[in-house]
C-alpha positions in Angstrom: -42.1 36.9 -39.1 -41.2 33.4 -38.4 -42.2 31.9 -35.2 -40.3 29.9 -32.4 -42.0 28.1 -29.4 -38.3 27.9 -27.9 -35.1 30.2 -28.0 -33.0 27.4 -30.2 -34.9 25.6 -32.6 -36.2 26.5 -35.9 -38.0 24.5 -38.6 -36.8 23.9 -42.0 -38.9 26.2 -43.8 -37.7 29.1 -41.8 -34.0 28.1 -42.1 -34.4 27.9 -45.8 -35.5 31.4 -45.8 -32.2 32.9 -44.6 -30.4 30.9 -47.2 -32.2 32.4 -49.9 -29.5 34.9 -51.2 -31.5 35.9 -54.7 -34.4 37.2 -52.5 -31.8 39.1 -50.1 -30.1 40.6 -53.0 -33.3 41.7 -54.8 -34.3 43.3 -51.2 -31.2 45.2 -51.0 -31.3 46.4 -54.2 -34.5 48.0 -53.5 -33.5 49.3 -50.3 -30.4 51.0 -52.0 -32.4 52.7 -54.6 -34.7 53.9 -52.1 -32.4 55.4 -49.8 -30.9 57.3 -52.4 -34.1 58.7 -53.6 -35.6 59.1 -50.5 -32.9 61.3 -48.7 -32.2 63.5 -51.8 -36.0 63.9 -52.6 -37.4 64.3 -49.0 -34.5 66.4 -48.0 -35.4 69.0 -50.5 -39.0 68.6 -49.8 -38.3 69.2 -46.3 -36.3 72.5 -46.8 -39.2 73.7 -49.0 -42.1 72.8 -46.6 -40.4 74.2 -43.6 -38.4 77.6 -45.0 -39.8 78.3 -48.3 -43.4 77.6 -48.1 -45.9 80.0 -46.3 -48.6 80.2 -45.0 -48.3 76.8 -43.2 -51.8 75.4 -44.1 -53.3 72.3 -42.6 -52.2 70.5 -45.7 -48.7 71.7 -45.5 -48.4 70.6 -41.7 -49.8 67.2 -42.9 -46.8 67.2 -45.8 -44.2 68.0 -43.3 -45.5 65.2 -41.2 -45.2 62.9 -44.1 -41.6 64.0 -45.2 -40.4 63.5 -41.7 -41.4 60.1 -41.5 -40.2 59.4 -44.8 -36.6 60.9 -43.9 -36.6 58.9 -40.6 -36.9 55.9 -42.7 -34.5 56.7 -45.0 -31.6 57.5 -42.5 -32.0 53.8 -40.9 -32.3 52.2 -44.1 -28.4 51.4 -44.7 -28.9 49.3 -41.3 -31.3 47.1 -43.0 -29.4 46.8 -46.2 -26.3 46.0 -44.2 -28.2 43.2 -42.4 -29.6 41.7 -46.0 -26.0 41.7 -47.3 -24.8 39.9 -44.5 -27.2 37.0 -44.6 -29.6 37.9 -42.4 -26.8 38.5 -39.7 -27.6 41.1 -37.1 -24.7 42.5 -35.2 -25.6 45.9 -33.9 -27.3 44.6 -30.6 -31.0 44.3 -29.2 -31.2 48.0 -29.1 -30.6 49.0 -32.7 -32.6 46.1 -33.6 -35.6 47.3 -31.7 -35.1 50.9 -33.0 -34.9 49.7 -37.1 -38.2 47.7 -36.6 -40.1 50.6 -35.0 -39.2 53.1 -37.4 -40.0 50.7 -40.1 -43.6 50.2 -39.0 -44.1 53.7 -37.6 -43.2 55.0 -40.8 -45.7 52.7 -42.6 -48.7 53.3 -40.4 -47.9 56.8 -39.6 -47.5 57.4 -43.8 -50.9 55.6 -44.2 -52.7 57.9 -41.6 -50.8 61.0 -42.8 -52.0 60.4 -46.2 -55.9 59.6 -44.8 -55.7 63.2 -43.3 -54.3 64.6 -46.3 -57.3 63.0 -48.3 -59.8 64.1 -45.9 -58.4 67.6 -46.1 -58.7 67.9 -49.8 -62.2 66.3 -49.7 -63.5 68.7 -47.3 -62.1 71.5 -49.6 -63.3 70.3 -52.8 -66.8 68.7 -51.7 -67.5 70.7 -48.6 -66.1 74.0 -49.3 -68.3 76.2 -46.7 -67.1 73.6 -43.7 -63.5 73.7 -45.0 -63.4 77.4 -45.0 -64.6 77.3 -41.2 -61.8 74.9 -40.4 -58.9 75.3 -42.5 -57.5 78.0 -40.5 -57.7 76.2 -37.3 -53.7 74.9 -37.9 -53.6 73.5 -34.2 -56.1 70.9 -35.4 -53.3 69.7 -37.8 -50.7 69.7 -35.3 -52.8 68.0 -32.7 -53.8 65.5 -35.5 -50.3 64.5 -36.3 -49.3 64.2 -32.4 -52.1 61.9 -32.3 -51.0 59.7 -35.0 -48.0 59.0 -33.4 -49.5 58.4 -30.1 -51.7 55.8 -31.8 -48.9 54.0 -33.8 -46.6 54.2 -31.1 -48.8 52.5 -28.4 -50.1 50.0 -30.8 -46.6 49.0 -31.5 -45.6 49.0 -28.0 -44.8 45.4 -27.9 -41.8 45.8 -30.4 -40.0 48.7 -27.9 -40.0 46.1 -25.0 -39.1 42.9 -26.5 -35.6 41.4 -27.6 -36.3 41.0 -31.4 -32.8 39.5 -32.3 -32.8 35.7 -32.2 -29.8 33.7 -32.6 -29.6 30.5 -35.3 -27.3 28.0 -34.2 -27.8 25.9 -37.4 -26.4 28.6 -39.7 -24.4 30.7 -37.3 -26.4 34.1 -37.4 -28.5 36.2 -35.3 -31.9 37.7 -37.0 -33.4 41.1 -36.3 -37.1 40.8 -36.2 -37.4 37.9 -38.8 -38.1 35.3 -35.7 -40.5 36.4 -33.2 -41.0 34.1 -30.2 -44.9 33.3 -29.1 -44.3 34.8 -25.9 -43.6 38.1 -26.8 -47.1 38.6 -26.2 -49.1 36.8 -23.2 -51.8 34.9 -25.2 -53.2 34.0 -28.4 -55.9 36.5 -27.6 -53.3 39.3 -27.4 -51.8 38.2 -30.8 -55.2 38.5 -32.3 -55.6 41.5 -30.8 -52.4 43.3 -32.0 -52.4 41.9 -35.6 -56.3 42.9 -36.2 -55.2 46.6 -34.6 -52.3 46.6 -37.2 -54.7 45.5 -40.1 -58.1 47.1 -39.4 -57.5 50.3 -37.2 -53.8 51.2 -39.0 -54.6 49.9 -42.3 -58.3 48.8 -43.4 -60.1 52.0 -42.0 -57.7 54.5 -43.2 -57.8 53.1 -46.5 -61.5 52.7 -46.7 -61.5 56.5 -45.8 -58.7 57.4 -48.2 -60.9 55.6 -51.0 -64.1 57.6 -50.2 -62.4 60.7 -49.9 -60.7 60.6 -53.6 -63.4 58.8 -55.3 -65.7 61.8 -53.7 -62.9 64.1 -55.0 -62.6 62.6 -58.5 -66.8 62.5 -59.0 -67.0 66.4 -57.7 -64.3 67.3 -60.3 -66.1 65.2 -63.3 -69.1 67.3 -62.7 -67.7 70.7 -63.3 -66.2 72.4 -66.2 -63.8 70.2 -68.4 -60.7 72.5 -67.9 -57.1 71.2 -68.0 -56.6 71.9 -64.3 -59.4 69.7 -63.3 -58.4 66.7 -65.5 -54.9 67.1 -64.0 -56.6 67.1 -60.6 -58.3 63.7 -61.3 -55.3 62.2 -62.7 -53.3 63.4 -59.5 -56.2 61.9 -57.4 -56.0 58.5 -59.3 -52.2 58.5 -59.0 -52.2 59.2 -55.1 -54.6 56.4 -55.1 -52.8 54.1 -57.0 -49.7 54.4 -55.1 -51.4 54.1 -51.6 -52.9 51.0 -52.8 -49.8 49.5 -54.5 -47.4 50.4 -51.6 -49.4 49.6 -48.3 -52.2 46.9 -49.5 -50.2 44.0 -50.4 -47.8 44.0 -47.3 -50.9 44.5 -44.7 -52.6 41.6 -46.3 -49.8 39.5 -46.5 -49.1 40.1 -43.0 -52.2 39.1 -41.9 -52.3 35.7 -44.2 -48.8 34.7 -43.2 -49.5 35.1 -39.7 -52.8 33.1 -39.8 -51.2 30.3 -41.8 -48.2 30.3 -39.6 -50.0 30.0 -36.5 -52.5 27.5 -37.2 -51.3 25.6 -40.4 -47.5 25.8 -40.0 -47.1 27.1 -43.4 -45.3 30.4 -44.6 -45.7 33.3 -46.7 -43.0 35.0 -45.1 -40.6 35.5 -48.2 -43.5 37.0 -50.0 -44.4 39.4 -46.9 -40.6 40.6 -47.0 -40.5 41.6 -50.4 -43.8 43.4 -50.1 -42.4 45.3 -46.9 -39.3 46.4 -49.0 -41.8 47.4 -51.9 -44.0 49.5 -49.2 -40.7 51.5 -48.7 -41.1 52.9 -52.1 -44.1 55.4 -51.0 -41.2 57.1 -49.1 -39.3 58.3 -52.0 -42.6 58.6 -54.5 -44.1 61.4 -52.2 -41.8 64.2 -53.3 -42.6 63.6 -56.9 -46.3 63.7 -56.0 -45.9 67.0 -54.2 -43.7 68.2 -57.4 -46.7 67.7 -60.0 -49.7 68.3 -57.2 -48.6 71.9 -56.1 -47.6 74.7 -58.4 -46.0 76.6 -55.5 -43.9 73.5 -54.7 -42.6 73.3 -58.0 -42.0 77.3 -58.4 -40.1 77.0 -54.9 -38.2 74.2 -56.1 -37.1 75.7 -59.4 -36.3 78.7 -57.2 -33.8 76.6 -55.1 -32.3 74.9 -57.8 -31.9 78.1 -59.8 -34.1 77.2 -62.9 -35.8 80.2 -64.0 -37.5 78.8 -66.9 -41.1 77.5 -66.1 -42.4 74.5 -67.4 -45.9 74.3 -69.3 -47.3 73.3 -66.1 -46.5 76.8 -64.6 -46.9 78.9 -67.6 -49.7 81.8 -67.7 -51.7 80.0 -70.5 -53.8 78.1 -68.0 -56.4 79.3 -65.6 -54.4 81.1 -62.8 -56.8 79.1 -60.3 -55.1 75.7 -60.0 -56.6 73.0 -59.1 -54.4 70.2 -57.0 -54.9 67.9 -54.3 -52.4 69.3 -51.9 -52.7 73.3 -52.6 -55.0 75.4 -50.4 -57.9 75.5 -52.7 -61.5 74.3 -53.2 -64.1 74.0 -55.5 -67.6 75.9 -54.4 -70.9 74.7 -55.6 -71.5 78.1 -56.9 -74.9 78.6 -55.3 -74.3 82.4 -55.3 -73.0 82.4 -58.9 -75.1 82.9 -62.1 -77.0 79.8 -63.4 -75.6 77.8 -60.5 -72.0 78.2 -62.2 -69.4 76.2 -60.7 -66.4 78.5 -59.3 -62.7 77.7 -58.0 -62.0 80.0 -55.1 -58.3 80.3 -53.9 -57.1 80.2 -50.2 -53.7 80.6 -49.8 
């Protein structure tokens, strides 16, 4: 965000940002592509997860929560596209501006927390199968976890719900939405520091570290078992999910912290880079359905049935071990202590 110490005057750096039509066009194109893929992919995913997938395991519940957050973002992105194409001129009033901003950031941080929960669920299933077997049927934990995520995120973002985030720029004759924040949105510099550190540390850094730990643990565990095609695919999926998580969320959150520090203490700005990474963070919302497709055999089969595609791909043929290993399916790897010669076994739970 840009910053203003009063309600009428902006510096030249901030004014030049609003006149950068190239960046606005690039951001608009990204949002248009994301909106189309988001609504199509997540619409199909939500239908399959709600009405064609059973039982509703904890992983499925987390996937439904993630798909819901992605869909809500897709529904509000057209407002952001209109705003960018009108040259940062907001015409829908402070209430809609607050809603748009809240959805943007709630989607990002709920997605981060949900992906962390999914990684934890997979980590327990693969690396701690006995503990996983004792807890995985307690679906209420997953529901409570999703409600807790939304409660935490909305509590942290509460200042955005109670503040007029629009700002009139008389020099350009436009009214911005969330692109200019007044310093008095929060009562003190300490409050600003607490707000930003909570966003960065609690809602990004800690979940990011947990996700990395879980997927590294999954990869190490699977690398030690027999070299089957299924396990190699599971390892590639773990790397893919971790890469998407890193590329979509890390740049934006790091730049948010860096921009705010430079803006508050040095009068400099990284806001255009931050805006670009904010648009890139939305890419995660349209990549999730593809991850589901390649990660879950059941999801592929249900989607093909829905689209009346009867021919199964090589991923679904019977040529491979029927006990598939995927990041999102309800399966786990057991240490095989009861098996012959400590053999590793793959057990099915759904």
